[in-house]
TORMAR-733922 format. One record per residue: residue number from 1; x, y, z of N, C-alpha, C in turn. Coordinates in steps of 0.001 Angstrom, whole numbers, plus 500000, padded with zeros to 6 digits. Atoms other than C-alpha are relative to their C-alpha. Layout:
% residues N
<NUM <X Y Z> <X Y Z> <X Y Z>>
...
% end
This chain:
% residues 380
<1 <498817 500547 499328> <300515 726611 929849> <501137 499869 498998>>
<2 <498863 500028 500897> <303979 726906 928340> <500537 498583 499848>>
<3 <499422 501339 500193> <305569 723785 926807> <501360 499897 500684>>
<4 <498729 500231 499301> <308408 722384 928914> <500511 498611 499658>>
<5 <499347 501272 500325> <310864 719664 927980> <501278 499930 500836>>
<6 <498878 499999 499059> <313143 719019 930953> <501101 499045 499569>>
<7 <498987 501006 500338> <314911 715949 929625> <500721 500248 498699>>
<8 <499369 499738 501280> <315688 717282 926158> <499963 498799 499065>>
<9 <499978 501062 501002> <316671 714926 923370> <500278 498638 500627>>
<10 <499723 501287 499348> <317967 712249 925753> <498730 499387 500579>>
<11 <501278 500516 499500> <314495 711958 927310> <499182 499393 498872>>
<12 <500693 500557 501168> <313034 711434 923842> <500587 498649 499624>>
<13 <499370 501272 500361> <315572 708669 923137> <499652 498897 500994>>
<14 <500343 501011 498988> <314851 706892 926434> <498558 499539 499839>>
<15 <501411 500366 500184> <311084 706997 925866> <499808 499186 498743>>
<16 <500128 500753 501244> <311425 705829 922290> <500535 498578 500158>>
<17 <499416 501326 499851> <313673 702920 923283> <499105 499065 500794>>
<18 <500875 500850 499183> <311317 701622 925988> <498719 499648 499256>>
<19 <501227 500275 500751> <308192 701951 923812> <500275 499133 498778>>
<20 <499677 500780 501198> <309935 700499 920774> <500156 498523 500334>>
<21 <499828 501407 499612> <310965 697296 922589> <498687 499387 500489>>
<22 <501298 500513 499558> <307431 697008 923977> <499162 499526 498811>>
<23 <500807 500352 501170> <305784 696978 920535> <500754 499123 498999>>
<24 <499199 500780 500949> <308652 695390 918603> <501085 499259 500773>>
<25 <498988 500750 499217> <310377 692786 920824> <501076 499381 499110>>
<26 <499006 500513 500945> <312137 691417 917723> <500245 501069 498939>>
<27 <499807 498874 500929> <313526 694521 915963> <500461 499584 498609>>
<28 <499436 500404 501283> <315100 692492 913150> <498928 499659 498963>>
<29 <501058 500268 500973> <311706 691909 911531> <499741 501233 499131>>
<30 <500209 498780 500777> <311713 695522 910319> <500962 500046 498821>>
<31 <499116 499931 501176> <313124 696121 906817> <501085 501059 500173>>
<32 <498872 499071 499928> <316318 698055 906181> <499559 501435 499737>>
<33 <500466 498649 500288> <314450 701028 904724> <499383 500659 501233>>
<34 <500578 499463 498765> <312593 701427 908031> <501094 500396 500983>>
<35 <498911 499686 499090> <315814 701330 909998> <500766 501250 499571>>
<36 <499293 498810 500477> <317265 704079 907803> <499426 501266 500617>>
<37 <500553 498781 499416> <314810 706724 908965> <499870 499899 501514>>
<38 <499950 500105 498538> <314752 705305 912519> <501317 500552 500522>>
<39 <498685 499499 499589> <318478 706000 912778> <500090 501508 499793>>
<40 <499956 498565 500258> <318059 709458 911228> <499276 500790 501085>>
<41 <500758 499265 498990> <315390 710534 913711> <500506 499715 501415>>
<42 <499389 500266 498697> <317247 708911 916602> <501047 501068 500328>>
<43 <498961 498994 499796> <320067 711432 916127> <499516 501427 499712>>
<44 <500521 498670 500312> <317839 714357 915055> <499563 500700 501280>>
<45 <500271 499280 498755> <317935 716714 918032> <499192 501260 499695>>
<46 <500891 498861 500195> <314961 719115 917919> <499548 500600 501327>>
<47 <500415 499548 498669> <314877 719949 921611> <499986 501523 500117>>
<48 <500013 498539 499930> <315627 723647 920969> <498677 500589 499514>>
<49 <501295 499505 500477> <312226 723941 919299> <499101 500425 501158>>
<50 <500864 499694 498859> <310533 723946 922712> <500337 501350 500619>>
<51 <499608 498712 499427> <312538 726908 924010> <499810 501151 499014>>
<52 <500161 498943 501002> <312423 728874 920730> <498538 500390 499850>>
<53 <501415 499738 500246> <308637 728551 920422> <499199 500271 501272>>
<54 <500746 499712 498776> <307758 729282 924050> <499244 501316 499920>>
<55 <500665 498704 500139> <306878 732859 923089> <498723 499901 499182>>
<56 <501200 500182 500816> <304188 731456 920757> <498836 499424 500801>>
<57 <501043 500619 499178> <302202 729914 923640> <499650 500915 501169>>
<58 <500490 499218 498870> <300208 731372 926500> <500283 499253 501296>>
<59 <499758 500610 498692> <300877 730778 930186> <498727 499390 500570>>
<60 <501267 500541 499524> <297179 729986 930659> <499527 498890 499060>>
<61 <500568 501050 500819> <295222 727026 929373> <500620 498643 500273>>
<62 <499486 501353 499776> <295897 723292 929172> <501426 499854 499471>>
<63 <498625 500267 500446> <299343 721806 928618> <499999 499612 498525>>
<64 <500008 500295 501438> <300117 721800 924875> <500905 498825 499667>>
<65 <499044 500990 500514> <301857 719177 922804> <501365 500652 499859>>
<66 <498659 499454 500137> <305608 719607 922742> <500239 500414 498555>>
<67 <499718 499581 501379> <306565 721680 919673> <501052 499144 499315>>
<68 <498981 500856 500599> <309604 719460 919168> <499392 498713 499457>>
<69 <500661 501222 500481> <307359 716388 918843> <499129 500295 498784>>
<70 <500824 499633 501150> <305004 718200 916475> <500864 500206 498761>>
<71 <499113 499769 501132> <307879 719315 914272> <500626 498696 499538>>
<72 <499415 501289 500364> <309491 715878 914368> <498989 499117 499272>>
<73 <501033 500796 500650> <306208 714230 913425> <499750 500484 498581>>
<74 <500239 499473 501351> <305705 716562 910467> <501179 499696 499074>>
<75 <498834 500357 500808> <309274 715982 909256> <499987 498517 499642>>
<76 <500118 501424 500301> <308647 712246 909507> <498974 499759 498905>>
<77 <500994 500131 501064> <305528 712634 907361> <500588 500400 498655>>
<78 <499359 499601 501250> <307553 714502 904734> <501028 498969 499558>>
<79 <499033 501049 500333> <310225 711808 904925> <499312 498813 499347>>
<80 <500776 501105 500565> <307552 709208 904153> <499153 500439 498804>>
<81 <500714 499452 501151> <306141 711474 901386> <498486 499981 500197>>
<82 <501420 499864 499674> <302784 711900 903136> <499708 501498 500114>>
<83 <500271 498562 500032> <301495 715374 902287> <498659 500372 500626>>
<84 <501311 499728 499427> <297965 715068 903678> <500065 499859 501519>>
<85 <500000 500053 498539> <297637 715920 907379> <498947 499016 500507>>
<86 <501051 500945 499597> <294409 713917 907595> <500492 498563 499898>>
<87 <499448 501348 500170> <296123 710809 906234> <501075 499719 501038>>
<88 <498920 500211 499043> <299095 711317 908514> <499458 499775 501417>>
<89 <500602 500223 498680> <296920 711582 911641> <499423 498594 500114>>
<90 <500503 501372 499979> <295276 708303 910685> <501140 498992 500101>>
<91 <498849 500899 499924> <298689 706672 910211> <500615 500000 501395>>
<92 <499488 499956 498632> <299774 707857 913666> <499155 499146 500944>>
<93 <500872 500809 499145> <296760 706137 915203> <500105 498511 499692>>
<94 <499957 501404 500410> <297306 702901 913265> <501368 499357 500201>>
<95 <498650 500550 499925> <301102 702483 913439> <500690 500452 501280>>
<96 <499269 499598 498784> <302896 702400 916817> <501373 500588 499688>>
<97 <498664 499522 500320> <306250 703003 915111> <499993 501486 499671>>
<98 <500060 498589 500366> <305222 706340 913605> <499690 500880 501206>>
<99 <500372 499207 498822> <303716 707510 916903> <501183 500170 500943>>
<100 <498900 499900 499037> <306670 706686 919148> <501230 500649 499371>>
<101 <498886 499340 500664> <309184 707861 916550> <499791 501513 499950>>
<102 <500310 498573 499934> <307400 711226 916549> <500180 500570 501396>>
<103 <499888 499550 498619> <307621 711372 920336> <498698 499919 500759>>
<104 <501297 500144 499351> <303980 710543 921161> <499837 498586 500532>>
<105 <500385 501326 499523> <302526 707661 923096> <498961 499421 499054>>
<106 <500963 500622 500898> <300653 705180 920938> <498621 499980 500659>>
<107 <501343 499836 499458> <296940 705842 921426> <499731 501406 500490>>
<108 <500150 498603 499581> <297550 709464 922420> <500757 500892 499013>>
<109 <499368 499230 501076> <298437 711161 919145> <499158 501223 499666>>
<110 <500768 498773 500308> <297428 714668 917963> <499085 499811 498809>>
<111 <500934 500014 501112> <294554 715311 915596> <500365 501019 498934>>
<112 <499755 499086 501117> <294274 717370 912446> <500047 501448 500489>>
<113 <500037 498635 499507> <293361 720556 914305> <501250 500381 500776>>
<114 <498775 499719 499250> <296435 720262 916544> <501155 500332 499067>>
<115 <498939 499713 500965> <298735 720187 913523> <499823 501384 499381>>
<116 <500228 498689 500602> <297109 723213 911919> <500182 501128 501022>>
<117 <499725 499015 498958> <297277 725058 915239> <501508 500204 500161>>
<118 <498541 499900 499933> <301006 724285 915337> <500544 500799 498819>>
<119 <499553 499247 501176> <301436 725609 911782> <499707 501492 500142>>
<120 <500350 498586 499828> <299641 728844 912689> <500928 500683 500998>>
<121 <499067 499407 499041> <302041 729384 915598> <501364 500251 499354>>
<122 <498720 499804 500684> <305086 728987 913341> <499924 501197 499067>>
<123 <500180 498881 500925> <303688 731494 910824> <499651 501234 500809>>
<124 <500162 498858 499098> <304127 734771 912709> <499336 501185 499293>>
<125 <500761 498913 500617> <301471 736856 910972> <498516 499687 500125>>
<126 <501451 500198 499887> <297730 737396 911245> <499439 499373 498744>>
<127 <500464 500551 501266> <297165 736681 907567> <500749 498710 499685>>
<128 <499384 501275 500341> <297828 733176 906296> <500842 500067 498731>>
<129 <499293 499878 501273> <299293 734461 903027> <500678 501356 499909>>
<130 <499310 498743 500253> <301667 737140 901823> <499251 500868 498999>>
<131 <500733 499281 501044> <299434 738094 898877> <498513 499959 500303>>
<132 <501459 500020 499792> <295725 739009 898918> <499335 498892 499194>>
<133 <500699 501088 500688> <293274 736283 897956> <499192 500503 498813>>
<134 <500771 499423 501099> <291261 738600 895697> <500939 500819 499114>>
<135 <499148 499261 500923> <293269 739695 892675> <499603 499665 498573>>
<136 <500322 500186 501407> <293045 739987 888912> <500813 498838 499419>>
<137 <499255 501113 500629> <294017 736962 886797> <501102 500529 499104>>
<138 <498866 499654 500842> <297329 737055 884970> <500207 498927 498936>>
<139 <499734 500941 501081> <298415 735469 881731> <501172 499100 500372>>
<140 <498911 500915 499746> <300823 732561 881656> <501337 500642 499626>>
<141 <498687 499475 500390> <304535 733395 881609> <500437 499377 498677>>
<142 <499571 500555 501291> <306220 732912 878215> <500809 498729 500182>>
<143 <499286 501267 499956> <307575 729454 877562> <501290 500106 499191>>
<144 <498758 500020 500741> <311039 728629 876289> <499777 499636 498544>>
<145 <500178 500232 501431> <311386 728672 872530> <500640 498692 499552>>
<146 <499308 501223 500354> <313765 725715 872420> <499865 498992 501127>>
<147 <500119 501064 499013> <313867 722392 874250> <500965 500260 501154>>
<148 <499185 499756 498822> <315112 722859 877797> <500272 501449 500292>>
<149 <499768 498572 499794> <315054 726664 877535> <499062 500535 501062>>
<150 <500790 499460 498911> <313835 728609 880535> <499144 501165 499524>>
<151 <500867 498868 500327> <311390 731497 880664> <500829 501130 499404>>
<152 <499214 498912 500607> <312642 734216 878281> <500027 501231 500894>>
<153 <499842 498837 499139> <314010 737202 880143> <501313 500686 499656>>
<154 <498785 499221 500218> <316523 739989 879579> <500690 500165 501348>>
<155 <499378 500005 498680> <318640 739152 882613> <500983 501146 500181>>
<156 <499036 498900 499886> <321258 741801 881833> <499304 501307 500360>>
<157 <500736 498780 499703> <318697 744601 881849> <499427 499974 501410>>
<158 <500572 500111 498659> <317037 743306 885028> <501067 500204 501059>>
<159 <498930 499873 499010> <320328 743001 886895> <500510 501433 500098>>
<160 <499495 498630 499977> <321480 746489 885890> <499026 500962 500673>>
<161 <500994 499121 499380> <318218 748039 887141> <499764 499671 501474>>
<162 <500352 500391 498642> <317610 746035 890315> <501185 500006 500955>>
<163 <498853 500094 499105> <321129 745598 891689> <500281 501297 500757>>
<164 <499765 498765 499224> <321674 749302 892565> <498926 500265 501052>>
<165 <501072 499787 499024> <318276 749414 894291> <500136 499048 501187>>
<166 <499887 500976 498928> <318852 746231 896287> <501219 500243 500868>>
<167 <498815 499686 499198> <322314 747341 897375> <499708 501113 501001>>
<168 <500345 498905 499093> <320841 750510 898910> <498900 499619 500984>>
<169 <501127 500382 499159> <317785 748775 900352> <500481 499083 501126>>
<170 <499603 500787 498845> <318265 747380 903863> <498868 499019 500334>>
<171 <501001 501017 499706> <316359 744108 904178> <499969 499741 501506>>
<172 <500164 500298 498585> <314964 743453 907641> <499615 498536 500166>>
<173 <500314 501432 499811> <315018 739816 908797> <498796 499785 500912>>
<174 <501233 500140 499232> <311477 740128 910167> <498863 499763 499017>>
<175 <501042 500406 500932> <308969 738243 908050> <499120 498957 500663>>
<176 <500831 501060 499416> <306112 735830 908715> <500701 498651 500086>>
<177 <499293 501272 499972> <308543 732983 907979> <501311 500092 500780>>
<178 <498738 499834 499276> <311324 734325 910253> <500182 498932 501075>>
<179 <499890 501050 498991> <310518 731772 912982> <500386 498670 499367>>
<180 <499624 501232 500706> <310785 728944 910449> <501503 499981 499740>>
<181 <498562 499955 500258> <314262 730128 909522> <500797 499896 501293>>
<182 <499308 500143 498717> <315248 730421 913203> <500094 498544 500408>>
<183 <499968 501428 499674> <314294 726796 913762> <501002 499259 499116>>
<184 <499053 500641 500913> <316262 725771 910689> <501435 500386 500335>>
<185 <498637 499539 499751> <319290 727892 911581> <500577 499400 501273>>
<186 <499474 500472 498718> <319629 726827 915225> <500177 498487 500039>>
<187 <499993 501459 499849> <318974 723112 914703> <500584 499254 498804>>
<188 <499419 500660 501165> <320428 722413 911271> <501253 500722 499517>>
<189 <498873 499271 500568> <322672 725155 909891> <501127 500173 501013>>
<190 <498959 499818 498984> <324503 725915 913149> <500661 498684 500383>>
<191 <499412 501318 499713> <325010 722191 913757> <501046 499641 498949>>
<192 <499035 500268 501058> <326720 721852 910383> <501248 500854 500160>>
<193 <498846 499128 499782> <328942 724822 911246> <500849 499497 501159>>
<194 <499243 500499 498846> <329914 723395 914664> <500761 498724 499666>>
<195 <499329 501240 500388> <330801 720072 913058> <501070 500223 498942>>
<196 <498980 499703 500991> <333042 721818 910551> <499627 499644 498582>>
<197 <500433 500357 501348> <330963 720836 907534> <499805 501227 499128>>
<198 <500171 498731 500710> <330313 724473 906559> <500874 501037 500672>>
<199 <499122 498956 499490> <332826 727274 906952> <499416 501359 499629>>
<200 <500635 498725 500361> <330960 730614 907155> <500987 501107 499678>>
<201 <499010 498968 500289> <334203 732614 906947> <500553 499884 498581>>
<202 <499524 500224 501370> <335168 731098 903565> <498953 499130 499295>>
<203 <501164 500722 500504> <331916 730158 901886> <499997 499988 498477>>
<204 <500190 500176 501441> <331538 728791 898376> <498576 499521 499777>>
<205 <501419 500279 500155> <327862 728860 897365> <499667 499638 498558>>
<206 <500606 500317 501288> <325957 727315 894491> <498510 500250 500125>>
<207 <501415 499650 499941> <322484 728657 893737> <499262 499620 498735>>
<208 <500843 500353 501145> <319677 727464 891507> <498568 499869 500488>>
<209 <501416 500109 499685> <315896 727324 891369> <499411 498709 499477>>
<210 <500684 501217 500415> <313572 724359 891087> <498501 500173 500205>>
<211 <501450 499865 499822> <309776 724127 890582> <499487 499175 501176>>
<212 <500684 500691 498907> <307609 723162 893553> <498515 500024 499688>>
<213 <501418 500087 500372> <304164 721966 892470> <499139 499802 501243>>
<214 <500933 500135 498883> <301335 722426 894946> <498660 499409 499575>>
<215 <501251 500574 500507> <298416 721343 892741> <500136 499814 498498>>
<216 <499944 500276 501432> <297697 720119 889242> <499514 501168 499156>>
<217 <500511 498855 500742> <295896 723309 888234> <499822 501185 500939>>
<218 <500143 498776 499228> <295393 726884 889352> <498661 500020 500724>>
<219 <501211 500039 499184> <292883 727081 892183> <499439 501411 500153>>
<220 <500652 498699 499948> <290606 730060 891654> <498543 499825 499607>>
<221 <501399 500030 500387> <286918 730814 891254> <499494 501428 499833>>
<222 <500556 498684 500294> <284796 733682 890007> <499241 500547 501201>>
<223 <500783 499318 498965> <283319 736217 892386> <499129 501093 499376>>
<224 <500810 499010 500703> <281592 738342 889724> <498801 499306 499343>>
<225 <501191 500513 500672> <278311 737908 887791> <500125 500039 498479>>
<226 <499795 499887 501446> <279863 738162 884319> <499584 498724 499276>>
<227 <500353 501261 500652> <279314 734475 883541> <498486 499866 499855>>
<228 <501453 500058 500112> <275599 734766 884281> <499479 500945 498925>>
<229 <500415 499035 501025> <275414 737735 881913> <500513 499649 498614>>
<230 <499558 500460 501313> <276995 735749 879079> <501447 500265 499676>>
<231 <498576 499726 500236> <280630 736916 879394> <500816 498905 500673>>
<232 <499270 501150 499466> <282794 733810 879788> <501481 500284 500205>>
<233 <498556 499719 499911> <286215 735441 879520> <500234 501422 500516>>
<234 <499813 498673 499421> <286104 738477 881795> <501334 500064 500739>>
<235 <498747 499783 499277> <289130 739966 883563> <499754 500546 501408>>
<236 <500312 499555 498646> <287438 740584 886890> <500841 499228 501021>>
<237 <499230 500645 498948> <289013 739637 890204> <499489 498586 500268>>
<238 <500314 501378 499641> <289122 735974 891199> <500387 499778 501471>>
<239 <499657 500407 498640> <289246 734299 894607> <500981 498837 499917>>
<240 <498950 501013 500063> <292504 732329 894933> <500153 499343 501374>>
<241 <499809 500722 498739> <292790 729622 897589> <501471 499917 500382>>
<242 <498556 499966 499745> <296608 729695 897241> <500567 501264 499344>>
<243 <499630 498742 500672> <297346 733372 896531> <501500 500191 499827>>
<244 <498549 499849 500130> <301122 733037 897044> <500569 499165 498858>>
<245 <499554 500840 501115> <301329 730484 894211> <499485 500590 498686>>
<246 <500468 499628 501326> <301039 731157 890502> <500589 499050 498973>>
<247 <499554 500880 501076> <301835 729617 887133> <501434 500315 499615>>
<248 <498626 499873 500456> <305403 729008 886018> <500299 498994 498912>>
<249 <499588 500877 501099> <307262 727302 883193> <501132 499105 500472>>
<250 <498991 500991 499639> <309187 724099 883916> <500770 499633 498741>>
<251 <499217 500243 501213> <311994 723955 881352> <500457 498554 499886>>
<252 <499547 501394 500059> <312978 720399 882295> <498937 499092 499398>>
<253 <501100 500830 500500> <309581 718777 881714> <499224 500689 498885>>
<254 <500646 499240 501065> <308527 721471 879226> <498481 500048 500172>>
<255 <501429 499874 499708> <305174 722147 880841> <499816 501112 501029>>
<256 <500342 499013 498984> <303419 724742 882966> <499673 499287 501308>>
<257 <500310 500561 498687> <303041 724129 886685> <499465 501115 500890>>
<258 <500568 499060 499034> <301205 725784 889565> <500646 499746 501355>>
<259 <499346 500175 498707> <303120 726379 892770> <500990 501102 500288>>
<260 <498948 499069 499613> <306350 727999 893906> <501251 499751 499158>>
<261 <498670 500134 500577> <309875 728516 892667> <500986 500020 501164>>
<262 <499095 500106 498859> <312266 727257 895353> <501414 500338 499551>>
<263 <498606 499650 500291> <315602 729033 895161> <500843 499590 501204>>
<264 <499208 500602 498932> <318215 727162 897175> <501472 500334 499823>>
<265 <498551 499824 499955> <321759 728080 898157> <500596 498846 500810>>
<266 <499328 501107 499332> <324020 725173 899065> <501487 500292 500064>>
<267 <498553 499879 499871> <327619 724988 900242> <500639 499007 499035>>
<268 <499495 500881 501054> <329256 723611 897108> <501288 499284 500385>>
<269 <498761 500651 499577> <332485 722747 898930> <499797 499119 501221>>
<270 <500294 500844 498844> <330738 720714 901657> <499591 498612 499545>>
<271 <500416 501360 500298> <329817 717064 901862> <498514 499978 499664>>
<272 <501381 500146 500463> <326612 716337 899933> <499315 501339 499744>>
<273 <500569 498681 500306> <326126 720062 899171> <498938 500389 501026>>
<274 <500925 499686 498914> <324566 720990 902506> <499292 501327 499743>>
<275 <500748 498756 500247> <321811 723653 902314> <500436 501108 500943>>
<276 <499648 498819 499217> <322581 727170 903531> <498794 500917 500174>>
<277 <501138 499084 499911> <319552 729306 902676> <498983 499650 498916>>
<278 <501078 500231 500974> <316267 728247 900989> <498944 501091 500100>>
<279 <501063 498985 500005> <313535 730664 899956> <499030 499696 498865>>
<280 <501033 500225 501009> <310236 730160 898135> <499703 501306 499283>>
<281 <500283 498841 500839> <309741 732601 895261> <498754 499707 499154>>
<282 <501119 500181 500916> <306938 733141 892758> <500404 499049 498875>>
<283 <499691 500962 501064> <306732 730377 890158> <500264 500681 498673>>
<284 <499848 499299 501271> <306542 732912 887332> <501303 500788 499909>>
<285 <498785 499207 500007> <309819 734582 888307> <501129 499286 499267>>
<286 <498797 500504 500637> <312921 734164 886237> <501061 499734 501065>>
<287 <498958 500329 499042> <315999 732698 887927> <500787 501230 500444>>
<288 <499264 498797 499616> <317713 736086 887856> <499235 500807 501037>>
<289 <500811 499289 499016> <314820 737744 889720> <500009 499281 501349>>
<290 <499981 500778 498755> <314670 734923 892265> <501359 500081 500672>>
<291 <498653 499932 499434> <318428 735066 892702> <500240 501330 500706>>
<292 <499745 498694 499404> <318573 738809 893361> <499241 500180 501309>>
<293 <500799 499850 498776> <315749 738740 895901> <500498 499084 501108>>
<294 <499560 500949 498977> <316942 735610 897718> <501421 500287 500473>>
<295 <498613 499738 499624> <320607 736690 897683> <500090 501102 501054>>
<296 <499944 498909 499033> <320049 739985 899491> <499173 499678 501246>>
<297 <500703 500473 498806> <317508 738328 901805> <500904 499125 500842>>
<298 <499043 500844 499275> <320164 735767 902723> <501039 500846 500726>>
<299 <499019 499142 499357> <322647 738551 903455> <499414 500684 501228>>
<300 <500642 499403 498833> <320098 740092 905847> <499865 499002 501139>>
<301 <500159 501026 498971> <319484 736817 907687> <501339 499470 500493>>
<302 <498683 500544 499649> <323145 735707 907671> <501068 501062 499725>>
<303 <499070 498909 500313> <325168 738931 907857> <501459 499655 500232>>
<304 <498610 500346 499696> <328318 737255 909256> <500593 498997 499021>>
<305 <499492 500948 500975> <328622 734794 906391> <500781 500758 498921>>
<306 <499138 499363 500996> <331470 735745 904045> <500046 499125 498755>>
<307 <500078 500754 501253> <330834 734587 900486> <501230 500326 499164>>
<308 <498797 499814 500810> <333992 734061 898461> <499815 499536 498562>>
<309 <500190 500544 501342> <332752 732042 895475> <498509 499759 499772>>
<310 <501395 500228 500382> <329436 731756 893619> <499963 499179 498718>>
<311 <500160 500877 501153> <328497 728975 891224> <498552 500080 499533>>
<312 <501343 499767 500524> <325492 729813 889010> <499926 499513 498561>>
<313 <500182 500453 501370> <323998 728722 885697> <499890 501194 499055>>
<314 <499971 498967 501037> <323621 730673 882454> <498894 501040 500148>>
<315 <501067 499014 499806> <320403 732409 883595> <500488 501222 500778>>
<316 <499460 498905 499196> <322578 734607 885840> <501137 500728 499294>>
<317 <498921 499388 500763> <324972 735708 883089> <499633 501447 499668>>
<318 <500288 498575 500189> <324800 739514 883391> <501218 500806 500440>>
<319 <498799 499212 499718> <327560 742118 883318> <499879 500747 501328>>
<320 <500168 499250 498751> <326078 744095 886228> <500329 499139 501212>>
<321 <499694 500867 498870> <326413 741082 888495> <501496 499705 500086>>
<322 <498542 500156 499968> <330041 740535 887465> <500654 501206 500673>>
<323 <499460 498791 499375> <330739 744135 888454> <499740 500007 501504>>
<324 <500305 500076 498569> <329000 743568 891800> <500946 499014 500697>>
<325 <499089 500983 499408> <331106 740463 892479> <501406 500563 500135>>
<326 <498670 499396 499897> <334265 742437 891765> <500060 500982 501164>>
<327 <500013 499056 498880> <333248 745125 894274> <499983 499282 501338>>
<328 <500130 500743 498743> <332431 742520 896921> <501065 498927 500169>>
<329 <498925 501001 499935> <335548 740382 896259> <499452 498575 499966>>
<330 <500591 501320 500206> <333446 737409 895145> <500451 499466 498643>>
<331 <499584 500625 501254> <334753 735009 892519> <498789 499291 499396>>
<332 <501175 500655 500603> <331834 734122 890177> <500407 498909 499005>>
<333 <499873 501074 500987> <331642 730861 888239> <498620 499851 499347>>
<334 <501310 499906 500640> <328761 731488 885840> <500107 499474 498571>>
<335 <500042 500533 501353> <327942 729524 882720> <499556 501091 499031>>
<336 <500350 498983 500980> <327790 731700 879604> <498637 499705 499396>>
<337 <501325 500138 500602> <324329 732304 878213> <500139 499885 498487>>
<338 <499851 500135 501453> <324205 730934 874654> <499161 500997 499220>>
<339 <500816 499008 500682> <321511 733492 873824> <500696 501328 499807>>
<340 <499253 498755 500141> <324068 736265 874226> <501065 499922 498913>>
<341 <498961 500162 501011> <326344 734880 871476> <499742 500934 498824>>
<342 <500118 499087 501132> <327012 737466 868769> <499484 501365 500362>>
<343 <500530 498695 499584> <325675 740379 870827> <500955 500712 500952>>
<344 <499031 499340 499145> <328863 741322 872679> <500482 501288 499339>>
<345 <499550 498699 500519> <330086 744912 872296> <501487 500142 500279>>
<346 <498560 499846 499908> <333838 744844 871699> <500460 500893 498854>>
<347 <499449 499110 501004> <336151 746948 869568> <500066 499364 498622>>
<348 <499930 500676 501292> <336266 744340 866812> <501325 499332 499746>>
<349 <498714 500637 500221> <339865 743247 867245> <500080 498618 500622>>
<350 <500044 501370 499486> <338864 740072 869132> <498546 499617 500230>>
<351 <501326 500562 499735> <335851 737834 869732> <500099 499046 501184>>
<352 <500069 500926 498871> <334733 735398 872440> <499434 498678 499494>>
<353 <500519 501298 500417> <334327 731664 871854> <499011 499467 501027>>
<354 <501023 500573 499118> <331853 729311 873549> <500522 499760 501411>>
<355 <499416 500226 498682> <334290 728727 876450> <500340 501292 500723>>
<356 <499695 498731 499374> <334658 732451 877171> <501424 500470 499813>>
<357 <498600 499633 500239> <338235 732661 875846> <500064 500962 498813>>
<358 <499876 499079 501135> <339143 735674 873641> <500766 499372 498837>>
<359 <499376 500495 501224> <340115 734905 870032> <500393 501211 499154>>
<360 <499532 498872 500792> <342203 737240 867909> <499471 499905 498577>>
<361 <500491 499963 501373> <341585 738145 864269> <500448 498808 499178>>
<362 <499502 501175 500724> <343689 735184 863094> <499311 498713 500428>>
<363 <500708 501186 499526> <341401 732778 864974> <500745 499219 501052>>
<364 <499202 500672 498976> <343937 731927 867689> <499500 500408 501385>>
<365 <500401 499732 498622> <343033 731630 871348> <501113 500770 500710>>
<366 <499034 499110 499371> <344734 734336 873382> <500647 499311 501189>>
<367 <499241 500522 498856> <347469 733287 875835> <500644 501174 500695>>
<368 <499340 498962 499205> <349059 735317 878621> <501278 499433 500572>>
<369 <498728 500403 499438> <352564 735220 880063> <500152 500621 501381>>
<370 <499830 499513 498629> <353213 735470 883800> <501239 500872 500061>>
<371 <498849 499086 499972> <355564 738406 884571> <501234 499418 500668>>
<372 <498859 500580 499280> <357768 736268 886874> <500356 498603 499476>>
<373 <499750 501338 500521> <357770 733160 884734> <500104 500098 498483>>
<374 <499802 499994 501449> <358886 732406 881200> <498968 499180 499254>>
<375 <500988 500844 500647> <355983 730037 880571> <498765 500821 499643>>
<376 <501243 499369 500426> <352827 731070 878733> <498840 499114 500402>>
<377 <501177 500716 499554> <349367 730100 879921> <498809 500392 499126>>
<378 <501211 499715 500739> <346099 729821 878073> <499110 500904 500819>>
<379 <500883 499047 499318> <343739 732665 878921> <498776 499274 500543>>
<380 <501154 500628 499364> <341110 731445 881403> <499216 501053 500747>>
% end
């Protein structure tokens, strides 16, 4: 049976209000922190989830839980920093507030299997992972040589080789996570655009990656008999329980981590830097690799968005990308990579200081004069 939600978000608000006053006749006993997420979920309209996900359900069988309530409940668990589905199902049965705020009746909440069934419907692929579970082990990525330094990588060489290939390659917005992005786009990104918080015709983006830890150590086990034969350090295939995750280097905490590398694009000229396009990358990937893959994937998913400005850190300092921005009429704001100091190829009649300003042989910073004005300006 297909999920139907005739009342939409207003029906959810009416049900929540009646159940809330039944269990909490004196609302002022709740702390302010509780009221903060009550107000957030009161205005969070997820009613489009039911219509978007109707194609994921069958017309036969019992009536399913509303996808909007399942998604709202999972977002509430993430808001409360509860990552275990088993723990969250127990909290729904024990706390009336969490149940009615999710959209369920207290005493009639979903179980663990219902949540995992909902996750399998969102992931539009037969396989649960993008990578095979059986693969050969890999060595750790190189760590930064100095404090706060990221994974060493020749970003200029990578950009010059990959950019021409990615420009010719036509990315198709059809992936196992395409439904997840549709839910995000229709119920979050488009809402920000309608409210005028994000202007897709004149977009200023800021991009950067951050580590996402999924476990304290790499989850793998042997499937060969080398250990029984006395070989403790073989390179045979291992069985990985999280094949899409791998080891990466966290330059902030200066340690290795196991998980993903979340590359996020935000609207830098919006209030609170609203997100535009997030994508999980391999943890071992350098920021330049993650940027190139996520940037052209974003252009495939959001083809009507016109990017005018890009704000990036020093890991993206590559001449090939500057040339690409000039062809696409994009103004880049990229921090200079200190590792490139002293390796610039110029004629020898000027150098570049730490701020990117040319310096002549006498050690003076170069200034330019506007053709229609008598004033001189410092070269920027």
